[in-house]
Structures are given as C-alpha cells and as structure tokens.
N, CA and C atoms as a LAMMPS dump frame, in Angstrom:
ITEM: TIMESTEP
0
ITEM: NUMBER OF ATOMS
150
ITEM: BOX BOUNDS ff ff ff
-5.0000000000000000e+02 5.0000000000000000e+02
-5.0000000000000000e+02 5.0000000000000000e+02
-5.0000000000000000e+02 5.0000000000000000e+02
ITEM: ATOMS id mol type element x y z
1 1 1 N 98.734 409.531 127.543
2 1 2 C 97.866 408.455 127.101
3 1 3 C 98.662 407.543 126.158
4 2 1 N 98.588 406.279 126.385
5 2 2 C 99.303 405.309 125.556
6 2 3 C 98.398 404.741 124.48
7 3 1 N 99.014 404.415 123.368
8 3 2 C 98.278 403.824 122.257
9 3 3 C 97.929 402.37 122.571
10 4 1 N 96.696 401.976 122.248
11 4 2 C 96.302 400.583 122.442
12 4 3 C 96.297 399.819 121.128
13 5 1 N 96.532 400.523 120.025
14 5 2 C 96.573 399.874 118.721
15 5 3 C 96.586 400.895 117.604
16 6 1 N 96.674 400.405 116.379
17 6 2 C 96.716 401.262 115.203
18 6 3 C 95.497 401.011 114.328
19 7 1 N 95.14 402.045 113.559
20 7 2 C 94.083 401.941 112.563
21 7 3 C 94.658 402.438 111.248
22 8 1 N 94.528 401.632 110.193
23 8 2 C 94.953 402.011 108.851
24 8 3 C 93.689 402.328 108.066
25 9 1 N 93.619 403.556 107.534
26 9 2 C 92.468 403.971 106.734
27 9 3 C 92.947 404.211 105.311
28 10 1 N 92.284 403.573 104.373
29 10 2 C 92.615 403.771 102.963
30 10 3 C 91.375 404.292 102.249
31 11 1 N 91.525 405.443 101.6
32 11 2 C 90.435 406.051 100.851
33 11 3 C 90.581 405.68 99.387
34 12 1 N 89.52 405.159 98.806
35 12 2 C 89.522 404.778 97.391
36 12 3 C 88.414 405.536 96.672
37 13 1 N 88.654 405.86 95.417
38 13 2 C 87.607 406.435 94.583
39 13 3 C 87.304 405.44 93.478
40 14 1 N 86.124 405.499 92.98
41 14 2 C 85.741 404.574 91.914
42 14 3 C 85.116 403.309 92.477
43 15 1 N 84.882 402.395 91.594
44 15 2 C 84.215 401.144 91.935
45 15 3 C 85.135 400.215 92.733
46 16 1 N 84.545 399.48 93.674
47 16 2 C 85.31 398.522 94.484
48 16 3 C 85.884 397.427 93.598
49 17 1 N 87.149 397.086 93.874
50 17 2 C 87.806 395.95 93.218
51 17 3 C 88.396 395.069 94.309
52 18 1 N 88.353 393.754 94.143
53 18 2 C 88.862 392.845 95.177
54 18 3 C 90.32 393.104 95.563
55 19 1 N 91.132 393.579 94.635
56 19 2 C 92.537 393.838 94.965
57 19 3 C 92.701 394.976 95.971
58 20 1 N 91.681 395.8 96.143
59 20 2 C 91.735 396.846 97.172
60 20 3 C 91.887 396.214 98.559
61 21 1 N 91.189 395.122 98.805
62 21 2 C 91.308 394.443 100.101
63 21 3 C 92.698 393.855 100.29
64 22 1 N 93.272 393.32 99.229
65 22 2 C 94.624 392.771 99.314
66 22 3 C 95.639 393.853 99.643
67 23 1 N 95.476 395.012 99.046
68 23 2 C 96.384 396.132 99.308
69 23 3 C 96.243 396.604 100.753
70 24 1 N 95.009 396.747 101.227
71 24 2 C 94.777 397.159 102.613
72 24 3 C 95.352 396.132 103.583
73 25 1 N 95.163 394.859 103.294
74 25 2 C 95.697 393.807 104.143
75 25 3 C 97.225 393.879 104.218
76 26 1 N 97.857 394.217 103.106
77 26 2 C 99.315 394.384 103.092
78 26 3 C 99.73 395.495 104.058
79 27 1 N 99.059 396.636 103.988
80 27 2 C 99.394 397.754 104.875
81 27 3 C 99.199 397.385 106.341
82 28 1 N 98.113 396.698 106.648
83 28 2 C 97.835 396.274 108.017
84 28 3 C 98.925 395.328 108.51
85 29 1 N 99.348 394.406 107.661
86 29 2 C 100.397 393.458 108.026
87 29 3 C 101.718 394.168 108.296
88 30 1 N 102.05 395.15 107.47
89 30 2 C 103.291 395.902 107.675
90 30 3 C 103.255 396.646 109.004
91 31 1 N 102.137 397.295 109.316
92 31 2 C 102.026 398.019 110.585
93 31 3 C 102.143 397.042 111.754
94 32 1 N 101.474 395.896 111.661
95 32 2 C 101.571 394.9 112.737
96 32 3 C 103.006 394.411 112.921
97 33 1 N 103.709 394.185 111.825
98 33 2 C 105.074 393.643 111.893
99 33 3 C 106.115 394.674 112.306
100 34 1 N 105.965 395.916 111.877
101 34 2 C 107.012 396.926 112.066
102 34 3 C 106.756 397.908 113.2
103 35 1 N 105.504 398.17 113.538
104 35 2 C 105.209 399.246 114.484
105 35 3 C 104.53 398.788 115.775
106 36 1 N 103.679 397.775 115.667
107 36 2 C 102.869 397.366 116.816
108 36 3 C 103.72 396.681 117.874
109 37 1 N 103.492 397.067 119.108
110 37 2 C 104.165 396.433 120.236
111 37 3 C 103.35 395.233 120.716
112 38 1 N 103.979 394.256 121.359
113 38 2 C 103.258 393.052 121.798
114 38 3 C 102.059 393.348 122.706
115 39 1 N 102.112 394.421 123.472
116 39 2 C 101.009 394.726 124.39
117 39 3 C 99.828 395.407 123.697
118 40 1 N 100.006 395.794 122.443
119 40 2 C 98.951 396.488 121.718
120 40 3 C 98.031 395.524 120.978
121 41 1 N 96.837 395.985 120.756
122 41 2 C 95.857 395.194 119.996
123 41 3 C 96.278 395.134 118.528
124 42 1 N 95.805 394.119 117.799
125 42 2 C 96.111 394.041 116.366
126 42 3 C 95.566 395.263 115.615
127 43 1 N 96.206 395.6 114.539
128 43 2 C 95.819 396.742 113.719
129 43 3 C 94.491 396.484 113.025
130 44 1 N 93.682 397.535 112.927
131 44 2 C 92.398 397.48 112.254
132 44 3 C 92.525 398.203 110.914
133 45 1 N 91.982 397.624 109.853
134 45 2 C 92.005 398.255 108.544
135 45 3 C 90.617 398.693 108.141
136 46 1 N 90.508 399.919 107.624
137 46 2 C 89.24 400.457 107.155
138 46 3 C 89.419 400.893 105.705
139 47 1 N 88.564 400.374 104.84
140 47 2 C 88.564 400.743 103.428
141 47 3 C 87.359 401.643 103.203
142 48 1 N 87.592 402.886 102.796
143 48 2 C 86.509 403.859 102.67
144 48 3 C 86.432 404.415 101.262
145 49 1 N 85.219 404.706 100.845
146 49 2 C 84.963 405.35 99.575
147 49 3 C 84.283 406.675 99.869
148 50 1 N 85.031 407.791 99.709
149 50 2 C 84.463 409.101 100.085
150 50 3 C 83.299 409.529 99.217
C-alpha cells in the first residue's frame, strides 16, 4: 500500500495559544518540503489537546 499523504499530529497541554498554530504550520511546511512526493496530497496538521 502506498502513502497518499502525511498527517502531523501535535499534542498540547494547557490553554490554547495562537503560537501553537504557527508551530504546527511550521512542521507541516517542513514535511511538505522535505518528505512529500509530488504525487501525494498536501500534509494535514492536527492540533490536539488530550
């Protein structure tokens, strides 16, 4: 089975801060630039609070 894309999951504790989205966006951009192949879908980022 071939990968159709990547998912970046970041778990945070505590209250949401806007910089959390900036950090997640950075990780998603790095995965898209360094790992994703042209035939794959763009990376999805999920910010979760357990």
